Structures are given as C-alpha cells and as structure tokens.
N, C-alpha and C positions, 0 to 999 in steps of 0.2 A: 814339293808343300809343304811337309812332313820340320824338316829344314825349319822352313820362318817359324811355323806351330813353337816347333822348340822352343826356338832363338824369343819368340813370344814371352813362353812361361819359364824360362833361365831369368829372363833381364825384370819381368813382371816383380818381384819385394826385392827390386833397387832402384827403379821410378825414385827419382829425388833422393835416391838416398844411396851415396856415391862408398861402389866398392874399394877398400883402403890394396887387395892385392887382386891380383890374378886370377886366386888359389883359391876362390870362394866358393862355398859347397853352392851344388848347380844346381837342387830341388829342396828346401831350408822344406823346412812350414811356412806354411805360405800361395805359397808358389802354384801359378794359375793360370789358364787363360783369359784375355784382357779381348780390349774392337782389336783387335790383330789377327785374335784365329777367328773369331767370329769373321770377320768383315771379309780375312782369304776363304775361306771357307763357302761362302757367299760366292765370291768370283770365282772360286772350283763348280760350284750348282751351276753358276750358266754355262759355264760352258759346257756341266754334264747335259744339262739340257740342249744345249743347242747342239750337242755332237749327236743325242737322242731324237732331234728331229728328226720329223719327213720329208719339211718345206723349204729345209735350208735354211733355216731360219738363224738369223747374227743371234749373239750370248745379249742376254736381257741381261746387265750388272743393275741396270737400275730398278724393277723389282727384286734378285735377288737381294742384294744388298739391303732394300727398303725392308724384308720378307727378315731376314737375318737378323736384322739388328729391331728390329721391335719380339721378335724369339728373346731376347740375349739385351730387352734392356738398359741391364747395367752394369756393361761388360768396360765398361771407363771413357768413354764415349767425352769431345769434346765437347766447347757449350754450342757449336754454331752449329755441330751435326744432330747434339740432339734434338736443338731445333727443328735442322730439316728430318728426325726420324717421326717429328709427334703433328711437323706440317699435313695440310689437306690436300698442297700439292705439292710436294717436294722438285726445290728447283734451287739450279749448280748456285755455292752460294762465293763465285771468285777464291775462291781457297790459294792458300799458295803455302802450307801447311803439307807434312809428310804423310799424310793420311791415305795417297789415292798409293806412294809409293810402295806400306809395309801390304798392303793388300794384295797389289797385285804380279807376286812372284806362280803362280798359276799358269799366267798369260804364259808366262817364259817357257814354260815346264808341255802347254799346251800347244805350243804353233813352231816351226822346223825352218820359217823363215823368217828374217829378220824384217821384210815391209806391214808381214803379218802381224808381227810381236808388236810392234809402233802401231798400229796402227789401233788391233784389239787394245794396246794399254793405254792410245787416248782415249780410245771410248771406254774405259774403263772410270779415268781419271775422270770423263769431263761433266760423270753426275753430280759430283759437287766439288772438283776440284779443277773449275776450268781456268783456274791461275796458269796462267804460262807455265810462270818455275814448279807447279804441282802436278802437272805433263809432263814436262823432261824429268819430274824424278820420276815419275812412274812407268813412263819408256826408259830410262837409265836403266832403273832394278828390271823390270821387261827381260832387256835384248841383256843388259851384266848376266842371265840366265840362261837366255841361248844362247848368249856365249864361252859361256862355263861349261853346257850337256856339249855343243863341239869342241869340244878341248881342247879349247886357244890358249895359247898363253899366258899368264897371268899379263903380261905384259905389252902384246896382245888388246885386252880387258881393260886394261886403264890409256894406252892413248886413241881404242876407238872410243870410250866413254871417257874421253877430258878431249877429246875432239868434235864430237858429235854436241855437249853439252856445255863447255865450255866449264867440269869442275876439276877442284884441283885436284888431285891424287896421285900428286908428287911429291908423296908426306906420309910421315909410321904413323900408328896410333902414339908411341912416347912424343911424336913431336908435337902431337895434337894436345892430347891427354892435360898441361900441366894450367891452359889458361883455358880449356874449355866446358862449360855451365852448360845445362841442361836449356835444349834448343828445340823449338818443333816443328821449325819454318821448316820445307822443302830444301832451305839452299846448303842452311847452317846445320842439317841433320842427313840428310842423302851425303851426298858425300863420306863422310864420315864409317860414314856403315862400310862403306864399299870399301875406303881406305884399311879397316879391323878386320873384311876377308882379306881382300890385297893381302893384307897385312901379316897373312894364316899363316899354319903347315897342319894344316888339317881340321875338322870340323866344328872339334871343341874348340880349339886356338882361336877362332871363327864365331865365334858366340863368348868366350871370354876378351878377347880384345876391343866389341861391344862397346860391355860389359864394361867393362877398368874407365873404358872413353870418361862417365860418370857425365851422359847426359842424357836423354828422354833414353833409357837402354831398351826399353821389353822390345817401342818399335824398332829399333836401333840395331838390337839383338834380333828382333824379325827378318828386318832385311840384308846381316847379315848370314844368320840360321840357312836363308834360299837358295842366296851364291853360293854358299858354303856345299849345304848340298847335292847341291847340282856338280862343280867344277870337282869336289870327291865320291863324285859317288854313291850317292847315301848318304847315310847316316847310321852313327854307330848305334845297337845292340840295345849298348846301356841306357839310353839320352835318349834312343826312339820307342823303349818299354816305358820307363818313367816317363816319356811325354805322355802317350797313352791312357795309362792309366786317370790317366788327370780331364781326362775331355768326357763332356757329354756324348753319351751313344747317338744322336742326328750328325757329331758333325763327326764321331771317327766312319759313321755310316761314307760321309761325303770323304774322308782322303780314302776309302779301301773304294770305290766305286771311281772316284776320279784316279787311282792307282789301275783298275780295269777299265776304264774306256778311256784315260786320254793316252 
C-alpha cells in the first residue's frame, strides 16, 4: 500500500508536465498526495473494518470511499467522481477510467487467493467504475499485486494478466513513450503502468518508468509503485520516509493499522 502512495506523491508534480529524463527529483517542492492516495487509504480502511467485524461482514467499499473523499474533497478527483461524492444517492456511473485501478492495491495485499482478490477487486470497482473495463483494470492490478507477493516471475505475471485481461504487455517503456500522451481510460493507461513495473529493476526504477512515460503520471506511478512494492518486498527507506512526511496523520494511521491487521 505504501508503494502506491509513494508513486502517487512522486508523480504528483508531473501530471500533464512530461518529465524529459528519468533522473528527475523524486520529491520536489509541491509534491503532495492526491486522490490516488485518499482512495487507496479508503479501500484499506474498508478492509481493516471488515477484519475487525465480529459478524464477518464484507468490506464496505462504498461507505469508506465516500467518507474519505468527502473528508479530502480537494484531492484532485475527476468530474464524474466529484458529482458522485456530492450526490444524495451516489450510484455507479459506468466509468471506464483508471480510478478503479489506482485505489485497488490494498486488496492484492489483503487476500491470499486469486478468487478472493478478483471478487473483491470487482466489488471495490463497481461502486463507481462498473463498466467492464473499469472492473478489468481493478482486477488486473490487484491480481498483479497478489502474483508479485507470491514471488511469481515477471514472465508469469505478464502472461497471466495478458491472458485474462487481453492487455498488451509485450512492450517496453521505450517503445511506448515516443507516441504516448496523457490518457485516463483504463484501457490505455493501466497496461502501460503495468509495463513500467515489468520493465523495472527495483522499486525506484518502476516509479521513474511510470512517470517518464508522460501520461497520467500520479495514477500510473501509483499502480506501478503498488506492483513494485509487492514484487521487491517493500519500499526503500529514503522513499518511505519522504512519503510519510507528506501524509496527513489520519492516512498514516490507516497505513499503520493496515500493516498490523492485514
């Protein structure tokens, strides 16, 4: 979960401002957490509450996401999601955007079998992103996190996600970047974020790859960071420290609880 948040903060100053080199400063002035962090924490909070439930209740993603979004209303949400936040009766709006994928990573850390991960990823997506591509994107990221945690090889992760979701992952960051543009659709941003991870050699290079692509930098680095954290067994200390310095205490509390409970 911390890897996703680190990616969000590192990418936050590069959204619509394409990095010209992979050697950009990780935490320049203005680096901050955005909606990716808020909603990742919301999904984690729903999982924590479910684990504490005495009646075995399923995670209530709807209530948690709504509560966190309303607590941080200016985190940079998309237009349709802002309407959802302020609706008297928030309903799914058939989104095929990448918002379901950027918040889903805690599910990949919380469950240890594929069926549970896919089920819960779909449930977490469907509160807003009930379009098939919105659901696929969430499931792909969550399943990728699970496979990475299970020490599956990158070739196996690539093959599994390609077969199940028909994503073109047989590419490189270098081949994507020359013609790539800002894109928020799940179909045209989530596979690229996964490639950024697959093309990496460590956590930091995964996040740098995702930002360097020049797309929806904070969200794609959030996704790549989640996968990289799972695969490389954590977040480097210097990145973790700078990330937590930029978080509100409530989000730090959720992080700590998630690490303890899940």
